[in-house]
N, C-alpha and C positions, 0 to 999 in steps of 0.2 A: 360254362353257362350255355344253356340251350338256345337255339335260334329264336324260339318263342319268347324267352326271357329277355334276350338282347333286343328284340323288336319292342317289347313292352317298355324297357328302360329307355330306348331311343325315343319312343313316342312321348314318354313322360318328360324327357329332357327337352324335346322340341316344344312341348306345351309350356314348360316353365320359361324357356327362352322367349317365346312369343309374348308371354305376359310381361316379362321384365323389359323387353325392348319396347313394348307398347307404352309402358310407364315412362321409360326414359324419353321416348319420342314425344310424348305428351308434355313433359316438363320442358324440353328444349324447344318445342313448338311455341310455347308461351314466351320463352325468352326471345326467340326470333321475332315474334310478333311485336314485342315491346321495342326491340332494337329497330324494327322497321318504322315504328312510329316516332323514333327519337327526334328526327328533324321537325316533325309536326309539333312536338312538345316544345322544342327550342323556339319555334316561331310564335307559339302561343305565349310563352313567357316573355319574349321580346316585345310582343304587342302590349301586354299588361304594363311592362316597365316603361315603354315609350309613352303610354298614356298616364303614367304616374300612379297606377292602381297597384300599389305595393301589397296591400292585404290580399287582393285576389291572386297576385303572383305567389305569395307565401302559401295560400290555400292550395294552389295548383301544384306547387312543389311538394307539399305534404301528401297530396293524393298520388303523385308519381312515386314518391318514396314508399308508400304503402303497397303499391302495385309491384314495384321492383322487389320488395322484401319477400313477396309471395313466390316469385319465380327465380330469385337468385340462388346460386348454389350455396348450400350450408357448409359443406365440407370441400376442401381443396387438398386432396391427399398427395398429389404429385403423379397420380396414375389416372389416365383418362377413363378406363373402364371402371375402376374402383369409384371414381367420382360419380360417374353416371348411375351405377346401380345403388350406391349408398344414398345419394341425394334423392333418387326417385323413391326409395323406401322410406327415408326420413319424411318426405313430403306426405306419404300415406300415413305415417305414424302421427304426424301433426293433425291430419284430418280425422284420425281416430281418437284424438285426445290422449295420446300416449306420450308422456314426457320422455325426452331422449337426451342422454348424456353421451356424446360421441367424440372420440379422439382417434384420428387415423393418419398415419404416414405410410405411404406405399411407394416403393421404387417405381420409376417410370417403365423400366424393363424388368419383366419377371420370367421365370422358367415356365410358369403356369400360363396356358393359353387364355385369352380374353374370355372365350366362350365358357371355359371351365371355371374361371374365377367368378363369372356371372352366376353360374349355377350354384356354386358353393355358398357365396354370400347371400344371393337372393333367396335360396331355399331356406337357409338358416334364419334369416330375418322374417320370412313369411311365417315360419313356425313360431317365432317369438311373438309376432303380432297376433296370430290366432290365439295363442295362450293368453295374451293380455286382454283380448277382446271379450274373454269369458269373465273378466273381473270388473268390479265397479270402477268407474273412471278415476276415482281418487286413489285406487290401489295399483294402478298401472305404471310400469316403467320399463325402459329398455336401456341397457348400457352397452356401448360399442367401443372396443379398444383394438386398434390394429397398429402394429409397429414392427420394426426390424429388431430382432434379437440375435446378435451374432451373425451366423450365416443362414438364418431362417426368418421367415415372415410369420409373426405371431398374430392370431386373430382370436378375440374373445367376445362372445355375445351372451349377455345375461338379461333375463326377462323376469318380470313378476309372474308368479304362478300360484296355484292352489296348494294342495297337499303334496307331499313327497310322492314321486311316481315310482311304480314298480319296474325294476330292470329285467329285461328279457334278453339274455345273451349280452351283446355289446351295446344294445339300445334300450332306452326306457320305453315302456309300453305307450304307443301312440294313441291319442284320443281322436285321431282323424281317420282311423280305419286303414285300409290297405294303401291308399294314396299317400298318407303320411309316412308309412313304413318305406315305401318305394323311394320317396324323396330323401329320407335320412340315409338309406342304404346307398343311394346314388352319390351322396356327398362323401360317404366313407370310401366308396369305390374310387372316386376321383382323387381324393387325398392320398389314398394308398398307391395309386398309379404314379404319383409324383414322389413317392418315398416319404410321405408326411405322416402325421398322427392326428387322431381326433380323440378328445376326452370329453366326457359329459358328467355333470354332477347335478343331482336333484335333491332339494330339501324343501321343507315347508316354506312357502313364500317366494321361492326363487329357483331358477333353472339356468345353468351355465353350460355353454359349449365352447371348447377351446380347440383351435386348429393350428397346427405347426406345419409349414410348408418350406422345403429347402429353396433358397434363392438361386 
C-alpha cells in the first residue's frame, strides 16, 4: 500500500472514530447529568410524600422513568467498548425510526483492540442505517446478533434494503461513492489483520454482513 493510500485510510479511520466517540460521549453525558440530579429527585419525591401529595409523587416518578429510559443503555454485552458503540448507534436508530432487534454477548477481554472494534461495528452499522434511511419508515429494520461461537466472536448485521446489489470483487457496489468503499475496505482490512473473515449477502429487501474474529 502506498503512503498516500495509508494516509487516506488513516484519515478516514480518525474521522470515523471522532464521530463514534462524539456519539458515545453524548449518550454518557446525558446519563451523568441524570445521575447528578439524582439527589434532587429524591428530595422532591420526599417533599411530595411528606405533604401527602401521592398523585404528584406518582406523576413525578413517571416523568423520571421516561427520562431514564431515553438515556439508559439498551444492551449490556459484557464488554465496555461494545456497549458504548452499540448503544450509541441504537440510540441513533431509534431517532431515525428504525426498529432494532439486538442480541449481543461479548467477552470482556478480546484480542481485537478497542479502537478497531469501534471502527468495525460502527462503520457496518452506519452503512446499515444509511441503507434504511432510503426506505419508507414502515419498511425499515436492523437486526444485530453478536455472540461467541467456539473460539471465535461472531457478528451479524442485517438491514432492510431495496433491490439486490451488484457485487464488484469482494464488495457489493456502494451507493455512497468513494467514501463508502473506503469504509468497507477498511473493515475488511482490519478483520484480515486479526485472521478473521467477512462475508456479505445481498438480496431483494435485505443486506447481511457477517464477521468472524478469533478470540
